[in-house]
N, C-alpha and C positions, 0 to 999 in steps of 0.2 A: 385628818386625813393623811394616811401613809405616804411615804415617798413611792413605795410599790404601786399603790393605787393611783397616783397621779401618773407614773410611767404607763401604766395600762390604759389610762384616759388618753394620754398623748398618743399612743399606738391607735387606738380606736378612732381618734381624729384624724391620724394620717391615713387610715383606710378610708374615710370618708373623703379626704381631700383627693385621694386617688381616684374616687368616683368622679369627683367634679372635674379634675383635669381630664379623664376621658370624655366627659360630657362636653366640656369645652371644646375639645378637638373634634369630636363627632359632629358638633354643631357648627363647625368651622370658624368659630370665634378666635381660636388661635391655629397658627400654622404648624407644619411638621416639626420646624426648628424648636419653636418654643415648647411644643409637646415633649419633645425628645429631652430637652434640658430640664423641664420640670419633673418629668418622669425619672429622669437620673437622680436629680437632688432628692427627691422624695425617696427613692430606694435606699440612698444613702442614709437618710433620717430614720426610715423604717429599720434598716440593718442596726444602726447604732442604738436604737430604743431596744431592739430584740436582745442585743449583746448586753446592755446595762440591766435589762430585767433579768435575764439568765443569771448574771454575775450577783445581783442584789439577792435573787433567790438563793444561790449557792452561799452566800454570806451569812444569810439568815439561817439556813440549816446548820452551819458550823457552830453557830451560838448556842 
């Protein structure tokens, strides 16, 4: 399994995590403060994954 494939799986899993965080908040399992913190952390992770995926693709195109 290639590095790019693994990154795409991680991005998909992050999207699923986003769904579960929303569900936890809507079911009042977590409060607003926890929700905001988790969403912020997740957005940073997703942004990082997207940047690494784009950079990896660009590097593959140069070869």
